[in-house]
BAFI-3210 file (N, C-alpha, C; in Angstrom, 3 decimals, decimal comma, padded with zeros to 6 digits):
// residues 247
n [1|2|3|4|5|6|7|8|9|10|11|12|13|14|15|16|17|18|19|20|21|22|23|24|25|26|27|28|29|30|31|32|33|34|35|36|37|38|39|40|41|42|43|44|45|46|47|48|49|50|51|52|53|54|55|56|57|58|59|60|61|62|63|64|65|66|67|68|69|70|71|72|73|74|75|76|77|78|79|80|81|82|83|84|85|86|87|88|89|90|91|92|93|94|95|96|97|98|99|100|101|102|103|104|105|106|107|108|109|110|111|112|113|114|115|116|117|118|119|120|121|122|123|124|125|126|127|128|129|130|131|132|133|134|135|136|137|138|139|140|141|142|143|144|145|146|147|148|149|150|151|152|153|154|155|156|157|158|159|160|161|162|163|164|165|166|167|168|169|170|171|172|173|174|175|176|177|178|179|180|181|182|183|184|185|186|187|188|189|190|191|192|193|194|195|196|197|198|199|200|201|202|203|204|205|206|207|208|209|210|211|212|213|214|215|216|217|218|219|220|221|222|223|224|225|226|227|228|229|230|231|232|233|234|235|236|237|238|239|240|241|242|243|244|245|246|247]
n.u [132,160|129,783|127,201|123,418|120,850|117,312|114,481|111,140|108,142|105,086|103,265|101,764|101,127|101,207|100,163|101,157|102,888|104,358|105,315|106,941|109,078|109,712|111,065|113,160|115,045|115,243|116,723|118,966|120,467|121,052|119,463|119,433|118,254|115,015|111,532|108,412|105,311|102,449|099,102|097,059|093,780|093,439|095,952|097,797|099,982|101,524|101,311|099,383|100,403|101,484|099,380|097,134|098,481|098,319|095,287|094,841|095,932|094,249|091,795|092,751|092,540|094,202|095,558|096,521|098,084|099,593|101,848|102,800|103,611|105,462|107,428|108,528|109,641|111,645|113,013|115,356|117,250|117,228|117,404|114,786|111,886|108,687|106,577|103,661|100,543|098,883|096,358|095,977|098,237|097,392|094,681|095,761|097,300|099,406|101,519|101,708|101,816|104,838|105,981|105,344|107,091|109,306|109,932|110,065|112,645|112,350|113,734|112,273|110,029|108,193|106,309|104,069|102,224|101,968|102,993|105,877|105,567|103,401|104,200|106,025|104,544|105,046|107,554|108,763|107,757|108,987|111,501|111,721|111,118|113,273|113,278|113,518|112,001|111,407|112,353|111,139|111,944|111,426|111,929|110,773|110,792|111,926|115,393|115,225|112,939|114,320|116,026|114,653|113,439|115,319|116,693|116,881|116,842|116,921|118,511|118,140|117,716|114,492|114,614|112,363|112,113|110,710|107,883|104,645|103,406|104,163|106,303|105,600|107,877|109,037|111,138|113,492|116,020|117,941|120,386|120,457|118,861|120,088|122,412|121,323|120,537|122,324|124,210|122,694|122,615|124,446|123,193|122,587|121,745|118,942|117,108|113,952|111,350|110,462|112,960|114,354|115,790|116,878|117,295|118,519|121,352|121,695|119,920|121,135|123,364|125,210|123,976|123,569|121,823|119,349|116,004|113,622|110,290|107,904|108,961|109,384|107,074|105,687|106,189|105,441|102,964|102,376|101,037|101,513|103,899|105,052|105,067|107,852|108,793|108,154|110,181|112,860|112,732|112,144|114,760|117,106|116,426|117,006|120,098|121,030|120,443|121,514|124,301|124,370|124,271|126,598|128,989]
n.v [228,299|229,123|227,404|228,633|229,152|229,093|229,945|229,433|230,899|231,191|233,806|235,682|233,168|231,607|234,408|237,941|238,989|237,269|235,830|237,826|237,300|234,971|235,440|236,583|235,709|233,094|234,232|234,407|232,732|230,592|230,778|232,722|234,267|234,973|233,666|235,350|234,451|234,687|234,416|232,311|231,298|229,487|227,579|226,547|225,302|224,270|222,031|219,803|220,849|223,283|224,473|224,230|226,202|228,291|228,366|228,773|231,276|233,183|232,373|233,699|236,438|237,378|239,996|241,779|244,317|242,925|241,690|243,779|245,188|243,104|242,857|245,266|245,434|243,397|243,188|244,838|243,267|240,712|239,318|239,419|237,920|238,139|235,657|234,501|234,305|234,979|236,340|237,786|240,082|240,893|241,957|244,002|245,658|245,421|247,187|248,931|246,878|246,361|248,615|249,169|247,106|247,600|249,990|248,531|247,240|244,719|242,170|240,877|238,779|235,935|234,090|231,777|230,592|232,091|232,101|231,719|233,283|235,043|236,354|237,974|240,224|242,015|242,695|244,887|246,726|244,915|245,573|248,485|249,057|247,857|245,012|241,483|239,135|236,006|233,051|229,605|226,334|223,185|219,943|218,485|220,185|221,121|221,359|223,820|224,789|225,465|227,119|229,390|230,222|230,691|232,959|236,023|235,137|236,528|236,881|233,903|231,152|228,947|225,795|223,401|220,442|217,991|216,907|218,390|218,969|221,384|219,639|217,415|215,062|213,770|212,228|212,950|212,530|214,994|215,917|216,186|218,471|220,336|220,463|221,750|224,228|225,192|225,660|227,533|230,021|232,180|232,113|231,864|228,547|227,024|224,558|223,554|222,193|219,410|219,332|218,833|217,898|215,675|215,558|217,418|217,187|215,734|216,798|219,352|218,796|219,659|222,016|225,770|226,119|225,837|225,597|225,742|224,614|223,533|222,063|223,920|224,720|222,085|222,330|224,439|223,721|222,157|221,628|220,664|221,920|224,945|228,518|229,814|227,548|226,156|228,424|227,929|225,072|225,280|227,362|224,935|223,296|225,018|225,707|222,909|222,370|224,015|223,632|221,050|221,431|222,663|220,842]
n.w [-071,766|-069,180|-068,663|-069,073|-066,792|-067,125|-065,478|-065,051|-063,690|-062,258|-062,418|-059,939|-058,623|-055,396|-054,823|-055,536|-053,863|-053,159|-055,504|-055,824|-053,808|-054,375|-056,800|-057,008|-054,822|-056,668|-058,489|-057,097|-056,381|-058,738|-060,831|-064,393|-066,066|-065,636|-066,399|-066,410|-065,912|-067,669|-066,582|-067,831|-069,296|-071,164|-071,310|-074,104|-074,621|-072,492|-069,932|-067,390|-064,773|-064,938|-066,052|-063,537|-062,470|-063,573|-063,350|-060,592|-060,174|-061,283|-060,412|-057,970|-058,616|-060,476|-062,050|-065,282|-064,467|-062,035|-062,994|-064,467|-061,826|-060,355|-062,090|-062,353|-059,637|-059,765|-062,007|-062,163|-060,923|-061,561|-064,899|-066,798|-068,306|-070,075|-070,117|-072,036|-073,374|-076,660|-076,412|-073,711|-074,274|-076,600|-076,220|-074,177|-076,036|-078,162|-078,860|-076,496|-074,562|-075,368|-074,906|-071,997|-070,883|-071,672|-070,890|-067,738|-067,607|-068,561|-070,841|-073,035|-074,531|-074,476|-076,482|-076,975|-078,769|-080,992|-084,439|-086,389|-088,832|-088,019|-086,137|-087,576|-087,755|-085,952|-085,640|-086,022|-083,895|-081,712|-082,079|-082,143|-079,255|-078,674|-077,359|-076,995|-079,131|-078,599|-080,165|-081,513|-082,215|-083,117|-082,249|-084,721|-086,959|-090,207|-092,008|-093,740|-092,330|-090,132|-090,609|-091,601|-089,701|-087,662|-088,653|-087,854|-085,344|-081,545|-078,451|-077,054|-078,499|-078,165|-077,867|-078,407|-076,048|-077,093|-079,234|-078,091|-074,459|-072,066|-069,095|-069,835|-069,655|-071,814|-074,236|-077,042|-079,626|-080,377|-081,554|-084,568|-084,518|-083,440|-084,660|-086,831|-086,374|-085,150|-087,475|-089,198|-087,491|-084,871|-082,388|-079,139|-077,978|-076,186|-074,039|-073,716|-072,023|-070,338|-068,450|-065,441|-061,872|-062,154|-065,110|-066,152|-066,638|-068,739|-070,725|-071,062|-072,775|-075,545|-075,711|-075,116|-072,364|-070,119|-069,538|-067,094|-066,130|-064,859|-062,913|-060,571|-060,227|-059,616|-056,741|-055,754|-055,832|-054,096|-050,718|-048,404|-047,933|-046,131|-047,050|-047,380|-047,163|-049,954|-051,315|-050,344|-051,310|-053,957|-054,554|-053,944|-056,174|-058,075|-057,595|-057,720|-060,318|-061,891|-061,497|-062,257|-064,958|-065,733|-064,929]
ca.u [131,285|128,796|125,515|122,683|119,621|116,262|113,414|109,813|107,507|103,668|103,177|100,749|100,261|099,775|100,151|102,361|103,999|105,087|106,421|108,315|109,990|110,634|111,724|114,363|115,486|115,785|117,847|120,401|120,261|121,190|118,716|120,507|116,936|113,261|110,457|107,100|104,473|101,529|098,348|095,898|092,587|093,977|097,808|097,863|101,439|101,753|100,742|098,762|101,185|101,591|097,868|096,653|098,926|097,569|094,163|094,805|096,334|093,403|090,916|093,027|092,477|095,749|095,215|097,813|098,975|100,559|103,011|103,937|104,420|106,554|108,527|109,056|110,379|112,631|113,864|116,640|117,999|117,495|117,201|113,545|111,367|107,418|105,864|102,361|099,736|098,725|095,029|096,144|098,532|096,659|093,784|096,372|097,541|101,209|102,490|101,465|102,690|106,387|106,448|105,531|108,228|110,921|109,893|110,330|113,606|112,161|114,216|112,085|108,767|108,014|104,559|104,105|101,229|102,298|103,744|106,795|104,858|102,135|105,132|106,979|103,696|105,493|109,170|108,930|107,469|110,093|112,827|111,072|111,017|114,595|112,805|113,761|110,824|112,189|111,823|111,108|112,404|111,118|112,465|109,891|110,851|112,774|116,127|114,953|112,618|114,745|116,635|114,240|112,992|116,953|117,591|117,158|116,587|117,639|118,658|118,084|116,762|113,796|114,344|111,795|112,907|110,024|106,542|103,545|103,303|105,686|105,828|105,463|108,908|109,722|112,781|113,702|116,946|117,953|121,461|120,624|118,046|120,993|123,214|120,764|120,386|124,235|124,386|122,097|123,232|124,890|122,421|122,751|120,508|118,314|116,351|112,914|110,151|110,916|114,085|114,366|116,765|117,008|117,485|119,086|122,629|121,699|119,477|121,787|124,297|125,649|123,115|123,992|121,561|118,193|114,626|112,821|109,293|107,312|109,980|109,048|105,630|105,107|106,949|104,448|101,266|102,528|100,412|102,753|104,887|105,025|105,997|109,180|109,705|108,414|110,868|113,602|112,914|112,521|116,120|117,499|116,725|117,827|121,130|121,039|120,663|122,787|125,681|124,774|124,345|128,109|129,904]
ca.v [229,593|228,614|227,421|229,453|228,507|230,369|229,704|229,996|230,688|231,972|235,293|236,167|231,997|232,284|236,000|238,956|239,600|235,418|236,029|238,877|236,841|233,667|235,760|237,227|234,198|232,549|235,164|234,601|230,517|229,974|231,161|233,525|234,613|234,533|233,772|235,545|233,572|235,501|233,341|232,559|230,400|228,358|227,458|225,584|224,640|223,766|220,378|220,107|221,284|224,893|225,110|224,411|226,804|229,328|228,822|229,297|232,511|233,730|232,586|234,567|237,767|237,843|240,951|242,348|244,796|242,317|241,567|245,019|245,390|242,085|243,300|246,968|244,789|242,357|243,227|245,637|242,541|239,601|239,348|238,860|237,899|237,677|234,593|234,411|233,568|236,079|236,962|238,916|240,958|241,498|242,759|245,195|246,015|244,735|248,315|249,409|245,686|246,281|249,964|248,951|245,657|248,344|250,986|248,003|246,712|243,632|242,216|240,085|238,035|234,400|234,004|230,326|230,509|232,751|231,245|232,432|233,772|236,006|237,586|239,002|241,467|242,739|242,645|246,416|247,170|244,589|246,625|249,961|249,015|247,415|243,903|240,352|238,054|234,657|232,095|228,377|225,472|222,142|218,518|218,059|221,122|221,086|222,421|224,887|226,036|225,961|228,352|230,602|230,912|231,327|233,747|236,435|235,346|237,171|236,582|232,667|230,287|228,462|224,324|222,543|219,234|216,752|217,684|217,938|220,270|221,300|218,615|215,368|213,856|212,640|212,448|212,786|212,852|216,347|216,274|216,852|219,465|221,343|220,930|222,186|225,668|225,786|226,135|228,644|231,307|232,006|232,709|230,647|227,386|226,881|223,593|223,371|221,137|218,364|219,474|218,772|217,616|214,639|215,245|218,499|217,047|215,104|217,716|220,576|218,340|220,368|223,455|226,744|226,382|225,173|225,924|225,030|225,638|222,677|221,320|224,923|224,636|221,006|222,259|225,414|223,451|221,209|221,900|220,223|223,156|226,555|229,401|230,047|226,163|226,022|228,930|227,273|224,174|225,783|227,748|224,027|222,818|225,557|225,430|221,873|222,384|224,650|222,954|219,653|221,328|223,015|220,130]
ca.w [-071,248|-068,506|-069,307|-068,621|-066,384|-067,659|-064,612|-065,340|-062,684|-062,526|-061,805|-059,014|-057,981|-055,368|-054,747|-056,271|-053,329|-053,050|-056,965|-055,898|-053,071|-055,308|-057,869|-056,145|-054,141|-057,361|-059,002|-056,240|-056,505|-059,935|-062,320|-064,733|-066,645|-064,910|-067,129|-065,516|-066,668|-067,083|-066,008|-068,915|-069,157|-071,820|-071,901|-074,873|-074,951|-071,266|-069,104|-066,401|-063,540|-065,105|-066,149|-062,990|-061,478|-064,052|-062,893|-059,706|-059,973|-061,964|-059,394|-056,779|-058,830|-060,989|-063,198|-066,106|-063,930|-061,267|-063,978|-064,229|-060,403|-060,181|-063,012|-061,298|-058,368|-059,993|-063,072|-062,271|-060,300|-062,569|-066,300|-066,440|-069,701|-069,857|-071,300|-072,161|-074,846|-077,273|-076,295|-073,284|-074,806|-077,749|-075,254|-074,091|-077,093|-078,130|-078,532|-074,977|-073,511|-075,598|-074,437|-070,424|-070,770|-071,988|-069,258|-066,332|-067,971|-069,296|-071,840|-073,841|-074,378|-075,163|-076,752|-077,685|-079,487|-082,478|-084,957|-086,513|-089,701|-087,677|-085,325|-088,319|-088,204|-084,691|-085,679|-085,979|-082,790|-081,038|-082,506|-081,618|-077,792|-077,722|-076,780|-078,162|-079,155|-078,433|-081,333|-080,880|-082,683|-082,272|-083,479|-086,132|-088,024|-091,690|-091,797|-094,199|-091,506|-088,894|-090,992|-091,633|-087,841|-086,510|-089,501|-087,164|-083,509|-080,558|-077,144|-077,246|-079,063|-077,465|-078,440|-077,440|-076,155|-077,595|-079,520|-076,984|-074,050|-070,873|-068,074|-070,108|-069,707|-072,839|-074,542|-078,428|-080,319|-080,260|-082,045|-085,574|-084,596|-082,568|-085,519|-087,770|-085,678|-085,355|-089,030|-089,529|-086,201|-083,690|-081,488|-078,201|-077,873|-074,340|-074,325|-072,847|-071,530|-069,186|-067,628|-064,007|-061,318|-062,794|-066,674|-066,611|-066,889|-070,471|-071,660|-071,649|-073,718|-077,077|-076,074|-074,154|-071,557|-069,975|-069,479|-065,956|-065,033|-064,122|-061,345|-059,780|-060,612|-058,899|-055,376|-055,337|-055,638|-052,556|-049,852|-047,462|-047,650|-046,210|-048,515|-046,923|-047,582|-051,282|-051,895|-049,940|-052,078|-055,567|-054,792|-053,844|-057,287|-059,155|-057,364|-058,243|-061,954|-062,541|-061,042|-063,065|-066,566|-066,012|-064,525]
c.u [129,930|127,506|124,519|121,207|118,577|115,160|112,106|109,078|105,642|103,246|101,592|099,942|101,648|099,181|101,292|103,077|105,138|106,085|107,435|109,409|110,918|111,745|113,213|115,283|116,139|117,204|119,136|120,733|120,518|120,742|119,275|119,118|115,954|112,190|109,144|106,266|102,878|099,835|097,020|094,880|093,001|095,364|098,018|099,158|101,809|100,906|099,964|099,103|101,075|100,201|097,357|097,385|098,209|095,847|093,971|095,009|095,495|092,308|091,119|092,817|093,150|094,832|096,448|098,813|099,821|101,654|103,974|104,555|105,545|107,678|109,372|110,192|111,434|113,425|115,037|117,621|118,280|116,975|115,681|112,769|109,757|107,189|104,686|101,725|099,237|097,586|095,505|096,748|098,058|095,423|094,568|096,510|098,896|102,037|102,853|102,131|104,360|106,554|106,794|106,875|109,357|111,075|110,596|111,830|113,369|113,022|113,891|110,816|109,104|106,261|104,392|103,475|100,679|103,080|104,880|106,653|104,040|103,444|105,840|106,350|104,152|106,663|109,397|109,045|108,445|110,907|112,816|111,459|112,136|114,305|113,602|112,500|111,432|111,389|111,875|111,281|112,282|111,650|111,890|110,254|111,902|113,922|116,027|113,841|113,126|115,826|116,209|113,673|114,469|117,339|118,158|116,659|117,518|117,646|118,904|116,999|115,727|113,623|113,523|112,216|112,096|108,547|105,607|103,722|104,572|105,139|105,592|106,505|109,404|111,002|112,926|115,191|117,178|119,555|121,291|119,886|119,099|122,080|122,618|120,920|121,683|124,863|124,032|122,280|123,982|124,644|122,588|120,968|120,089|117,283|115,276|112,110|110,748|112,371|113,631|115,611|117,371|118,043|118,053|120,665|122,642|120,872|120,001|123,476|124,531|124,690|124,062|123,066|120,006|116,940|113,901|111,577|108,463|108,146|109,675|108,033|104,947|105,479|105,589|103,161|101,639|101,885|100,532|103,596|104,726|105,517|107,148|109,544|110,046|109,877|112,597|114,205|113,230|114,378|117,185|118,040|117,065|119,351|121,523|121,144|121,670|124,398|125,730|124,738|126,171|129,341|130,437]
c.v [228,700|228,767|228,078|228,398|229,393|229,430|230,233|229,793|231,754|232,905|235,175|234,595|231,950|233,691|236,455|238,933|237,558|235,699|236,895|238,343|236,049|233,829|236,090|236,444|233,346|232,988|234,852|233,243|230,058|230,579|232,389|234,578|234,144|234,797|233,795|235,180|234,409|234,396|233,636|230,912|229,127|228,359|226,524|224,703|223,870|222,763|221,032|220,565|222,761|225,534|224,864|225,665|228,353|229,668|229,247|230,624|233,254|233,584|233,595|236,113|238,190|239,035|241,156|242,956|244,229|241,972|242,848|245,317|244,555|242,747|244,410|246,245|244,117|242,304|244,058|244,473|241,272|239,469|238,446|239,237|237,506|236,787|234,561|234,301|234,950|237,414|238,096|240,193|241,821|242,672|244,107|246,097|246,166|246,208|248,899|248,397|245,890|247,902|249,696|247,917|246,742|249,177|250,159|247,493|245,401|243,522|241,436|239,162|236,795|234,259|232,500|230,001|231,446|232,410|232,569|233,710|235,338|237,080|237,909|240,614|242,445|242,865|244,261|246,760|246,642|245,649|248,008|250,305|248,222|245,763|242,607|239,512|236,796|233,648|230,643|227,563|224,357|221,177|218,209|219,186|220,741|222,114|223,451|225,577|226,133|226,971|229,444|231,325|231,388|232,179|234,885|236,564|236,063|236,588|235,054|232,138|228,828|226,453|223,478|220,747|218,354|217,850|217,379|219,453|220,236|220,563|217,015|214,632|212,823|212,840|211,916|213,342|214,013|217,295|216,981|218,210|220,484|221,791|221,587|223,940|226,106|226,132|227,392|229,742|230,735|232,022|231,749|229,653|227,155|225,701|223,498|222,342|219,597|218,167|220,145|218,266|216,575|214,804|216,446|218,466|216,613|216,114|218,771|219,836|218,976|221,266|224,103|226,705|225,303|225,735|225,247|225,639|224,502|222,171|222,217|224,961|223,610|221,274|223,368|224,946|222,512|221,790|221,613|221,454|224,387|227,680|229,333|228,438|225,979|227,273|228,193|225,861|224,597|226,720|226,158|223,396|223,853|225,794|224,077|221,681|222,946|224,240|221,384|220,033|222,174|221,706|219,256]
c.w [-070,366|-068,793|-068,311|-068,016|-066,604|-066,545|-064,992|-064,288|-063,037|-062,191|-060,919|-058,435|-056,697|-054,890|-055,400|-055,190|-053,231|-054,326|-056,688|-055,182|-053,887|-056,379|-057,577|-055,838|-055,267|-058,121|-058,261|-056,091|-057,919|-061,141|-062,913|-065,330|-065,918|-066,133|-065,954|-066,588|-066,708|-067,326|-067,490|-069,086|-069,698|-072,509|-072,684|-075,017|-073,320|-070,500|-067,886|-064,987|-063,718|-065,346|-064,783|-061,729|-061,905|-063,316|-061,586|-059,241|-060,459|-060,732|-058,444|-057,279|-059,583|-062,202|-064,329|-065,255|-062,881|-062,190|-064,144|-062,651|-060,122|-060,910|-062,616|-060,089|-058,223|-061,441|-063,320|-061,439|-060,942|-063,736|-066,510|-068,299|-069,470|-071,012|-070,832|-073,237|-075,054|-077,032|-075,077|-073,822|-075,765|-076,678|-074,472|-075,131|-077,425|-077,835|-077,081|-074,317|-073,823|-074,657|-072,670|-070,281|-070,850|-070,744|-067,835|-066,540|-068,074|-070,136|-072,976|-073,591|-075,126|-075,148|-077,612|-078,667|-080,962|-082,917|-086,005|-087,766|-089,295|-086,682|-085,969|-088,056|-086,844|-084,399|-085,214|-084,709|-081,685|-081,115|-081,989|-079,875|-077,109|-076,902|-077,655|-077,893|-079,681|-079,446|-080,757|-081,906|-082,178|-083,477|-084,850|-086,852|-089,158|-091,201|-092,287|-093,180|-090,446|-089,253|-091,115|-090,199|-087,146|-087,532|-088,621|-085,521|-082,561|-079,546|-077,153|-077,887|-078,248|-078,211|-077,437|-077,769|-077,063|-078,438|-078,481|-075,986|-072,477|-069,752|-068,602|-070,156|-070,692|-073,512|-076,286|-078,685|-080,497|-081,302|-083,426|-085,964|-084,022|-083,535|-086,536|-087,208|-085,746|-086,607|-089,613|-088,669|-085,006|-082,055|-080,450|-078,035|-076,633|-075,013|-073,136|-072,792|-070,979|-068,433|-066,032|-063,535|-062,022|-064,425|-067,098|-067,528|-068,635|-071,076|-072,161|-072,661|-075,188|-077,068|-074,811|-072,894|-071,192|-069,647|-068,315|-065,876|-064,485|-062,937|-060,618|-059,519|-059,475|-057,261|-055,091|-055,181|-054,454|-051,549|-048,252|-046,737|-047,060|-047,190|-048,551|-047,305|-049,348|-051,921|-051,430|-050,956|-053,509|-055,671|-054,798|-055,414|-058,203|-058,983|-058,119|-059,678|-062,399|-062,134|-061,796|-064,580|-066,883|-065,179|-065,644]
res [m|e|k|q|l|v|g|y|i|t|t|g|f|p|d|k|d|f|t|i|d|l|a|l|s|l|g|e|n|g|v|d|s|l|e|l|g|i|p|f|s|d|p|v|a|d|g|p|v|i|e|a|a|n|y|i|a|l|e|h|g|f|r|f|k|d|v|l|d|v|s|r|a|v|a|s|r|v|d|t|l|w|m|g|y|f|n|p|f|y|q|f|g|m|d|n|v|l|r|e|a|n|d|l|g|v|s|g|m|i|i|p|d|v|p|y|e|e|a|l|a|y|a|g|a|f|k|k|h|a|l|s|n|i|c|f|v|a|p|t|d|s|d|a|r|i|k|t|v|v|s|e|a|q|k|f|i|y|l|v|a|y|a|g|i|t|g|a|g|k|s|e|e|l|t|d|t|i|s|s|i|r|r|h|t|k|t|p|v|y|v|g|f|g|v|n|e|k|t|a|k|s|k|a|r|g|v|d|g|v|i|v|g|s|a|f|i|n|v|l|l|r|e|d|l|s|l|s|e|k|i|n|h|c|c|s|i|a|k|n|i|k|q|a|i|n|e]
***
């Protein structure tokens, strides 16, 4: 089965219209699922690259309505998930968020600062609105912990490649963690953190897909490229990674 590529981009960076153009272009160039990042002032799981994109989007006036507008434009053409921290969702109201997401055709949510135990409180709401709440597994998790977390995992499991923040470029041996996940679920496993053109092939070993964020955002932060050049460069990265993980 073909391995999947999930691409993360920050909504509203540098503006909403660019996000739509980039999202649709990535969907045509190897990205199977799109994470629309919702800018937040304290993105604790993200490194300085994605953090910078968050700050710029907020400085440019990002509002939650922007992610609704972007989703309305892209979700029918590329599988779309919302990636965000709990505070903005809480402010909007989780039931409202999930209802809006479902209405727009969004397939799931990635909320890195809500532990499994706390997420259980919203399991009924996710089911009601037919949305997947993507669970995280880390290489520091015990087999017992993994069994608990993945017992009802939906869509895919987000395997964090190392303890730390996105874009740090670290490496940890994941074989035992992957084996543990496989023992307890048939849900696909995608690896994230530190995945780029150089690392994608090795990171994809033993898993069903990869999640790429900082590699795209690094391009978007470059001041020497025009907007169209940034899109072309990101699409090239996507195509190269998609090819590499399926060689």
